[in-house]
ROVOMAR-629699 format. One record per residue: residue in one letter; x, y, z of N, C-alpha, C, CB in turn. Coordinates in nm, 3 decimals. Atoms other than C-alpha are relative to their C-alpha. Glycine has a CB too. Layout:
<fidos>
r->a, nxx->X, nyy->Y, nzz->Z, caxx->X, cayy->Y, cazz->Z, cxx->X, cyy->Y, czz->Z, cbxx->X, cbyy->Y, cbzz->Z
...
</fidos>
This chain:
<fidos>
r->m, nxx->-0.064, nyy->0.008, nzz->-0.130, caxx->-2.019, cayy->-0.459, cazz->-1.402, cxx->-0.101, cyy->-0.060, czz->0.098, cbxx->0.049, cbyy->0.141, cbzz->0.047
r->y, nxx->0.087, nyy->0.058, nzz->-0.101, caxx->-2.155, cayy->-0.653, cazz->-1.110, cxx->0.061, cyy->0.021, czz->0.138, cbxx->-0.023, cbyy->-0.150, cbzz->-0.026
r->a, nxx->-0.046, nyy->-0.025, nzz->-0.136, caxx->-2.128, cayy->-0.621, cazz->-0.732, cxx->0.009, cyy->-0.129, czz->0.079, cbxx->-0.093, cbyy->0.099, cbzz->0.072
r->i, nxx->-0.013, nyy->0.112, nzz->-0.094, caxx->-2.010, cayy->-0.866, cazz->-0.468, cxx->-0.020, cyy->0.059, czz->0.138, cbxx->0.139, cbyy->-0.073, cbzz->-0.014
r->e, nxx->0.026, nyy->-0.051, nzz->-0.134, caxx->-2.149, cayy->-0.809, cazz->-0.123, cxx->0.017, cyy->-0.114, czz->0.099, cbxx->-0.143, cbyy->0.061, cbzz->0.011
r->f, nxx->-0.017, nyy->0.102, nzz->-0.103, caxx->-2.045, cayy->-0.999, cazz->0.187, cxx->0.025, cyy->0.067, czz->0.133, cbxx->0.115, cbyy->-0.097, cbzz->-0.036
r->e, nxx->-0.029, nyy->-0.047, nzz->-0.134, caxx->-2.014, cayy->-0.959, cazz->0.560, cxx->0.104, cyy->-0.094, czz->0.060, cbxx->-0.128, cbyy->0.006, cbzz->0.088
r->t, nxx->-0.103, nyy->0.080, nzz->-0.062, caxx->-1.718, cayy->-1.077, cazz->0.764, cxx->0.044, cyy->0.065, czz->0.129, cbxx->0.118, cbyy->-0.019, cbzz->-0.094
r->d, nxx->-0.063, nyy->-0.054, nzz->-0.119, caxx->-1.555, cayy->-1.036, cazz->1.101, cxx->0.147, cyy->0.020, czz->-0.032, cbxx->-0.019, cbyy->-0.095, cbzz->0.124
r->i, nxx->-0.140, nyy->-0.028, nzz->0.028, caxx->-1.216, cayy->-0.871, cazz->1.068, cxx->0.082, cyy->-0.045, czz->0.121, cbxx->0.024, cbyy->0.152, cbzz->-0.031
r->t, nxx->-0.081, nyy->0.056, nzz->-0.109, caxx->-0.971, cayy->-1.073, cazz->1.277, cxx->0.149, cyy->0.022, czz->-0.025, cbxx->-0.028, cbyy->-0.149, cbzz->0.016
r->g, nxx->-0.139, nyy->-0.026, nzz->0.034, caxx->-0.649, cayy->-0.969, cazz->1.106, cxx->0.005, cyy->0.102, czz->-0.110, cbxx->0.073, cbyy->-0.130, cbzz->-0.042
r->k, nxx->-0.012, nyy->-0.101, nzz->0.104, caxx->-0.514, cayy->-0.751, cazz->0.829, cxx->-0.041, cyy->-0.049, czz->-0.139, cbxx->0.142, cbyy->0.050, cbzz->-0.005
r->y, nxx->0.043, nyy->0.055, nzz->0.129, caxx->-0.639, cayy->-0.979, cazz->0.551, cxx->-0.147, cyy->-0.040, czz->0.007, cbxx->0.088, cbyy->-0.120, cbzz->-0.039
r->i, nxx->0.139, nyy->0.041, nzz->0.011, caxx->-0.995, cayy->-1.045, cazz->0.436, cxx->-0.007, cyy->-0.109, czz->-0.106, cbxx->-0.095, cbyy->0.121, cbzz->-0.037
r->e, nxx->0.011, nyy->0.112, nzz->0.093, caxx->-1.077, cayy->-1.375, cazz->0.271, cxx->-0.113, cyy->0.025, czz->-0.099, cbxx->-0.023, cbyy->-0.132, cbzz->0.076
r->l, nxx->0.102, nyy->-0.012, nzz->0.104, caxx->-1.265, cayy->-1.360, cazz->-0.058, cxx->-0.036, cyy->-0.139, czz->-0.048, cbxx->0.050, cbyy->0.088, cbzz->-0.118
r->k, nxx->0.045, nyy->0.128, nzz->0.052, caxx->-1.473, cayy->-1.662, cazz->-0.144, cxx->-0.002, cyy->0.008, czz->-0.152, cbxx->-0.142, cbyy->-0.038, cbzz->0.057
r->d, nxx->-0.002, nyy->0.008, nzz->0.146, caxx->-1.443, cayy->-1.772, cazz->-0.507, cxx->0.091, cyy->0.108, czz->-0.061, cbxx->-0.143, cbyy->0.014, cbzz->-0.056
r->y, nxx->-0.092, nyy->-0.103, nzz->0.048, caxx->-1.145, cayy->-1.540, cazz->-0.553, cxx->0.052, cyy->-0.030, czz->-0.139, cbxx->0.116, cbyy->0.014, cbzz->0.096
r->e, nxx->-0.052, nyy->0.037, nzz->0.132, caxx->-1.044, cayy->-1.732, cazz->-0.864, cxx->-0.071, cyy->0.076, czz->-0.111, cbxx->-0.015, cbyy->-0.150, cbzz->-0.022
r->q, nxx->0.075, nyy->-0.073, nzz->0.102, caxx->-1.319, cayy->-1.556, cazz->-1.057, cxx->0.043, cyy->0.147, czz->-0.008, cbxx->-0.150, cbyy->-0.008, cbzz->0.030
r->l, nxx->-0.038, nyy->-0.141, nzz->-0.004, caxx->-1.171, cayy->-1.219, cazz->-0.957, cxx->0.146, cyy->0.024, czz->-0.038, cbxx->-0.025, cbyy->0.054, cbzz->0.137
r->l, nxx->-0.141, nyy->-0.016, nzz->0.033, caxx->-0.806, cayy->-1.285, cazz->-1.044, cxx->0.017, cyy->0.078, czz->-0.129, cbxx->0.067, cbyy->-0.136, cbzz->-0.010
r->n, nxx->-0.036, nyy->-0.081, nzz->0.116, caxx->-0.656, cayy->-1.036, cazz->-1.289, cxx->-0.114, cyy->0.089, czz->-0.049, cbxx->0.045, cbyy->-0.089, cbzz->-0.112
r->k, nxx->0.110, nyy->-0.091, nzz->0.035, caxx->-0.969, cayy->-0.818, cazz->-1.281, cxx->0.015, cyy->0.126, czz->0.084, cbxx->-0.140, cbyy->-0.067, cbzz->0.023
r->h, nxx->0.000, nyy->-0.126, nzz->-0.074, caxx->-0.997, cayy->-0.456, cazz->-1.178, cxx->-0.122, cyy->0.000, czz->0.093, cbxx->-0.004, cbyy->0.124, cbzz->-0.098
r->a, nxx->0.110, nyy->0.000, nzz->-0.097, caxx->-1.209, cayy->-0.413, cazz->-0.864, cxx->0.003, cyy->0.128, czz->0.081, cbxx->0.007, cbyy->-0.123, cbzz->0.092
r->k, nxx->0.013, nyy->-0.114, nzz->-0.090, caxx->-1.334, cayy->-0.126, cazz->-0.656, cxx->-0.056, cyy->-0.056, czz->0.130, cbxx->-0.091, cbyy->0.114, cbzz->-0.060
r->v, nxx->0.038, nyy->0.057, nzz->-0.128, caxx->-1.354, cayy->-0.224, cazz->-0.289, cxx->-0.055, cyy->0.111, czz->0.089, cbxx->0.120, cbyy->-0.072, cbzz->0.069
r->i, nxx->0.063, nyy->-0.096, nzz->-0.090, caxx->-1.588, cayy->-0.040, cazz->-0.053, cxx->-0.026, cyy->-0.070, czz->0.131, cbxx->-0.132, cbyy->0.058, cbzz->-0.061
r->i, nxx->0.023, nyy->0.056, nzz->-0.133, caxx->-1.589, cayy->-0.106, cazz->0.320, cxx->-0.077, cyy->0.102, czz->0.081, cbxx->0.134, cbyy->-0.038, cbzz->0.070
r->l, nxx->0.081, nyy->-0.084, nzz->-0.087, caxx->-1.862, cayy->0.040, cazz->0.537, cxx->0.003, cyy->-0.060, czz->0.139, cbxx->-0.146, cbyy->0.014, cbzz->-0.053
r->v, nxx->-0.013, nyy->0.050, nzz->-0.136, caxx->-1.812, cayy->0.009, cazz->0.912, cxx->-0.105, cyy->0.066, czz->0.087, cbxx->0.141, cbyy->0.026, cbzz->0.057
r->d, nxx->0.099, nyy->-0.051, nzz->-0.094, caxx->-2.089, cayy->0.045, cazz->1.169, cxx->0.076, cyy->0.049, czz->0.123, cbxx->-0.106, cbyy->-0.109, cbzz->0.039
r->e, nxx->-0.079, nyy->-0.057, nzz->-0.108, caxx->-1.920, cayy->0.283, cazz->1.413, cxx->-0.082, cyy->0.023, czz->0.128, cbxx->0.061, cbyy->0.130, cbzz->-0.044
r->d, nxx->0.084, nyy->-0.023, nzz->-0.117, caxx->-2.215, cayy->0.306, cazz->1.654, cxx->0.036, cyy->-0.091, czz->0.116, cbxx->-0.145, cbyy->-0.018, cbzz->-0.035
r->n, nxx->-0.028, nyy->0.098, nzz->-0.104, caxx->-2.102, cayy->-0.004, cazz->1.844, cxx->0.145, cyy->0.004, czz->0.046, cbxx->-0.033, cbyy->-0.139, cbzz->-0.050
r->q, nxx->-0.142, nyy->-0.001, nzz->-0.032, caxx->-1.738, cayy->0.097, cazz->1.879, cxx->0.036, cyy->0.135, czz->0.063, cbxx->0.086, cbyy->-0.026, cbzz->-0.127
r->s, nxx->-0.045, nyy->-0.123, nzz->-0.061, caxx->-1.568, cayy->0.350, cazz->2.104, cxx->0.107, cyy->0.068, czz->-0.085, cbxx->0.055, cbyy->-0.028, cbzz->0.140
r->e, nxx->-0.103, nyy->-0.055, nzz->0.087, caxx->-1.276, cayy->0.395, cazz->1.864, cxx->-0.056, cyy->0.015, czz->-0.141, cbxx->0.126, cbyy->-0.089, cbzz->-0.001
r->k, nxx->0.041, nyy->-0.016, nzz->0.139, caxx->-1.307, cayy->0.505, cazz->1.505, cxx->0.114, cyy->-0.050, czz->-0.089, cbxx->-0.036, cbyy->0.148, cbzz->-0.032
r->p, nxx->-0.109, nyy->0.054, nzz->0.081, caxx->-1.087, cayy->0.273, cazz->1.297, cxx->0.012, cyy->0.067, czz->-0.136, cbxx->-0.019, cbyy->-0.149, cbzz->-0.019
r->v, nxx->-0.006, nyy->-0.065, nzz->0.131, caxx->-1.178, cayy->0.458, cazz->0.979, cxx->0.092, cyy->0.122, czz->0.007, cbxx->-0.142, cbyy->0.041, cbzz->-0.047
r->t, nxx->-0.087, nyy->-0.116, nzz->-0.017, caxx->-1.003, cayy->0.768, cazz->1.115, cxx->0.146, cyy->-0.041, czz->-0.004, cbxx->-0.031, cbyy->0.073, cbzz->0.132
r->k, nxx->-0.137, nyy->0.050, nzz->0.000, caxx->-0.687, cayy->0.566, cazz->1.178, cxx->0.045, cyy->-0.036, czz->-0.141, cbxx->0.012, cbyy->-0.123, cbzz->0.092
r->v, nxx->-0.033, nyy->0.039, nzz->0.137, caxx->-0.696, cayy->0.426, cazz->0.825, cxx->0.020, cyy->0.124, czz->-0.087, cbxx->-0.112, cbyy->-0.090, cbzz->-0.060
r->m, nxx->-0.015, nyy->-0.123, nzz->0.077, caxx->-0.743, cayy->0.774, cazz->0.681, cxx->0.133, cyy->0.069, czz->0.030, cbxx->-0.117, cbyy->0.096, cbzz->0.029
r->k, nxx->-0.130, nyy->-0.057, nzz->-0.036, caxx->-0.438, cayy->0.898, cazz->0.875, cxx->0.114, cyy->-0.078, czz->-0.066, cbxx->0.019, cbyy->0.002, cbzz->0.153
r->q, nxx->-0.103, nyy->0.083, nzz->0.062, caxx->-0.232, cayy->0.605, cazz->0.748, cxx->0.005, cyy->0.024, czz->-0.151, cbxx->-0.027, cbyy->-0.149, cbzz->0.029
r->l, nxx->0.005, nyy->-0.028, nzz->0.144, caxx->-0.348, cayy->0.674, cazz->0.392, cxx->0.066, cyy->0.134, czz->-0.030, cbxx->-0.147, cbyy->0.000, cbzz->-0.050
r->q, nxx->-0.062, nyy->-0.131, nzz->0.018, caxx->-0.243, cayy->1.039, cazz->0.428, cxx->0.152, cyy->-0.011, czz->0.012, cbxx->-0.055, cbyy->0.101, cbzz->0.102
r->q, nxx->-0.143, nyy->0.020, nzz->-0.017, caxx->0.100, cayy->0.930, cazz->0.557, cxx->0.059, cyy->-0.068, czz->-0.123, cbxx->0.028, cbyy->-0.083, cbzz->0.126
r->f, nxx->-0.046, nyy->0.070, nzz->0.119, caxx->0.134, cayy->0.692, cazz->0.261, cxx->0.012, cyy->0.096, czz->-0.118, cbxx->-0.096, cbyy->-0.116, cbzz->-0.035
r->k, nxx->-0.004, nyy->-0.097, nzz->0.109, caxx->0.050, cayy->0.971, cazz->0.017, cxx->0.117, cyy->0.096, czz->0.015, cbxx->-0.132, cbyy->0.078, cbzz->-0.006
r->e, nxx->-0.113, nyy->-0.089, nzz->-0.024, caxx->0.309, cayy->1.196, cazz->0.181, cxx->0.132, cyy->-0.068, czz->-0.036, cbxx->0.003, cbyy->0.044, cbzz->0.147
r->i, nxx->-0.121, nyy->0.075, nzz->0.034, caxx->0.575, cayy->0.924, cazz->0.143, cxx->0.016, cyy->-0.009, czz->-0.152, cbxx->-0.004, cbyy->-0.141, cbzz->0.062
r->i, nxx->-0.004, nyy->0.008, nzz->0.146, caxx->0.487, cayy->0.880, cazz->-0.224, cxx->0.042, cyy->0.135, czz->-0.059, cbxx->-0.139, cbyy->-0.043, cbzz->-0.057
r->n, nxx->-0.036, nyy->-0.133, nzz->0.051, caxx->0.508, cayy->1.256, cazz->-0.281, cxx->0.147, cyy->0.031, czz->0.024, cbxx->-0.087, cbyy->0.108, cbzz->0.065
r->q, nxx->-0.141, nyy->-0.021, nzz->-0.028, caxx->0.852, cayy->1.264, cazz->-0.117, cxx->0.087, cyy->-0.078, czz->-0.099, cbxx->0.034, cbyy->-0.041, cbzz->0.144
r->r, nxx->-0.077, nyy->0.081, nzz->0.094, caxx->0.973, cayy->0.984, cazz->-0.345, cxx->0.002, cyy->0.062, czz->-0.139, cbxx->-0.057, cbyy->-0.142, cbzz->-0.007
r->v, nxx->0.007, nyy->-0.063, nzz->0.132, caxx->0.862, cayy->1.177, cazz->-0.652, cxx->0.105, cyy->0.109, czz->-0.012, cbxx->-0.141, cbyy->0.058, cbzz->-0.026
r->n, nxx->-0.093, nyy->-0.113, nzz->0.003, caxx->1.090, cayy->1.466, cazz->-0.556, cxx->0.146, cyy->-0.041, czz->0.016, cbxx->-0.036, cbyy->0.097, cbzz->0.108
r->l, nxx->-0.138, nyy->0.045, nzz->-0.013, caxx->1.403, cayy->1.251, cazz->-0.518, cxx->0.076, cyy->0.023, czz->-0.130, cbxx->0.005, cbyy->-0.149, cbzz->0.041
r->p, nxx->-0.078, nyy->-0.017, nzz->0.125, caxx->1.686, cayy->1.319, cazz->-0.763, cxx->0.009, cyy->-0.132, czz->-0.076, cbxx->0.142, cbyy->0.055, cbzz->0.032
r->k, nxx->-0.010, nyy->0.118, nzz->0.086, caxx->1.708, cayy->1.079, cazz->-1.054, cxx->0.147, cyy->-0.030, czz->-0.029, cbxx->-0.079, cbyy->0.022, cbzz->-0.133
r->v, nxx->-0.136, nyy->0.042, nzz->0.035, caxx->2.023, cayy->0.879, cazz->-1.129, cxx->0.005, cyy->-0.014, czz->-0.151, cbxx->0.040, cbyy->-0.136, cbzz->0.071
r->g, nxx->-0.014, nyy->0.003, nzz->0.144, caxx->2.138, cayy->0.931, cazz->-1.483, cxx->0.040, cyy->-0.139, czz->-0.050, cbxx->0.102, cbyy->0.102, cbzz->-0.046
r->k, nxx->-0.031, nyy->0.131, nzz->0.057, caxx->2.170, cayy->0.629, cazz->-1.712, cxx->0.149, cyy->-0.017, czz->-0.027, cbxx->-0.078, cbyy->-0.020, cbzz->-0.129
r->e, nxx->-0.143, nyy->0.008, nzz->0.030, caxx->2.533, cayy->0.716, cazz->-1.781, cxx->0.084, cyy->-0.034, czz->0.123, cbxx->0.047, cbyy->0.130, cbzz->-0.059
r->i, nxx->-0.074, nyy->0.030, nzz->-0.123, caxx->2.631, cayy->0.653, cazz->-1.416, cxx->0.001, cyy->-0.151, czz->0.023, cbxx->-0.064, cbyy->0.074, cbzz->0.123
r->d, nxx->-0.015, nyy->0.143, nzz->-0.028, caxx->2.766, cayy->0.303, cazz->-1.347, cxx->-0.011, cyy->-0.021, czz->0.151, cbxx->0.137, cbyy->-0.055, cbzz->-0.056
r->i, nxx->0.026, nyy->0.014, nzz->-0.144, caxx->2.613, cayy->0.227, cazz->-1.007, cxx->0.089, cyy->-0.106, czz->0.062, cbxx->-0.148, cbyy->-0.034, cbzz->0.025
r->n, nxx->-0.085, nyy->0.106, nzz->-0.053, caxx->2.812, cayy->-0.095, cazz->-0.963, cxx->0.142, cyy->0.051, czz->0.023, cbxx->0.002, cbyy->-0.121, cbzz->-0.095
r->a, nxx->-0.135, nyy->-0.054, nzz->-0.015, caxx->3.143, cayy->0.082, cazz->-1.020, cxx->0.004, cyy->0.101, czz->0.114, cbxx->0.049, cbyy->0.065, cbzz->-0.131
r->l, nxx->0.007, nyy->-0.099, nzz->-0.106, caxx->3.038, cayy->0.363, cazz->-0.789, cxx->-0.005, cyy->-0.066, czz->0.137, cbxx->-0.122, cbyy->0.089, cbzz->-0.020
r->s, nxx->0.008, nyy->0.070, nzz->-0.129, caxx->2.943, cayy->0.122, cazz->-0.508, cxx->0.131, cyy->-0.071, czz->0.032, cbxx->-0.117, cbyy->-0.101, cbzz->0.000
r->n, nxx->-0.131, nyy->0.063, nzz->-0.023, caxx->3.272, cayy->-0.069, cazz->-0.552, cxx->0.104, cyy->0.102, czz->0.044, cbxx->0.047, cbyy->-0.072, cbzz->-0.128
r->e, nxx->-0.094, nyy->-0.105, nzz->-0.036, caxx->3.466, cayy->0.255, cazz->-0.533, cxx->-0.025, cyy->0.048, czz->0.143, cbxx->-0.012, cbyy->0.118, cbzz->-0.097
r->i, nxx->0.035, nyy->-0.042, nzz->-0.135, caxx->3.282, cayy->0.359, cazz->-0.218, cxx->0.045, cyy->-0.105, czz->0.101, cbxx->-0.152, cbyy->0.026, cbzz->0.013
r->n, nxx->-0.038, nyy->0.109, nzz->-0.091, caxx->3.340, cayy->0.019, cazz->-0.055, cxx->0.152, cyy->-0.008, czz->0.017, cbxx->-0.054, cbyy->-0.133, cbzz->-0.051
r->s, nxx->-0.146, nyy->0.008, nzz->-0.011, caxx->3.714, cayy->0.025, cazz->-0.134, cxx->0.055, cyy->0.120, czz->0.076, cbxx->0.063, cbyy->-0.009, cbzz->-0.139
r->d, nxx->-0.045, nyy->-0.118, nzz->-0.074, caxx->3.746, cayy->0.375, cazz->0.012, cxx->-0.019, cyy->-0.018, czz->0.151, cbxx->-0.074, cbyy->0.124, cbzz->-0.047
r->i, nxx->0.029, nyy->0.017, nzz->-0.141, caxx->3.596, cayy->0.265, cazz->0.345, cxx->0.094, cyy->-0.100, czz->0.064, cbxx->-0.144, cbyy->-0.043, cbzz->0.020
r->f, nxx->-0.079, nyy->0.109, nzz->-0.061, caxx->3.798, cayy->-0.050, cazz->0.398, cxx->0.141, cyy->0.015, czz->-0.038, cbxx->-0.051, cbyy->-0.138, cbzz->-0.040
</fidos>
């Protein structure tokens, strides 16, 4: 395993990776360290809150009821649509 280290200014929600072609279809662990001494806000805290919200959404999706394979969803949606109109 080898490391890639770079510095960049974050100007949007995407970070450009130089020579990304070498990284395509490879597993990577990304670590971002932010110098918070120069900032009044703490963006890492915001990201952690968003990550927690994302995890909560995923956990809610896991608990949703499953649709059985024997149910014809197309027929069911057609029946519902004909009942409304």
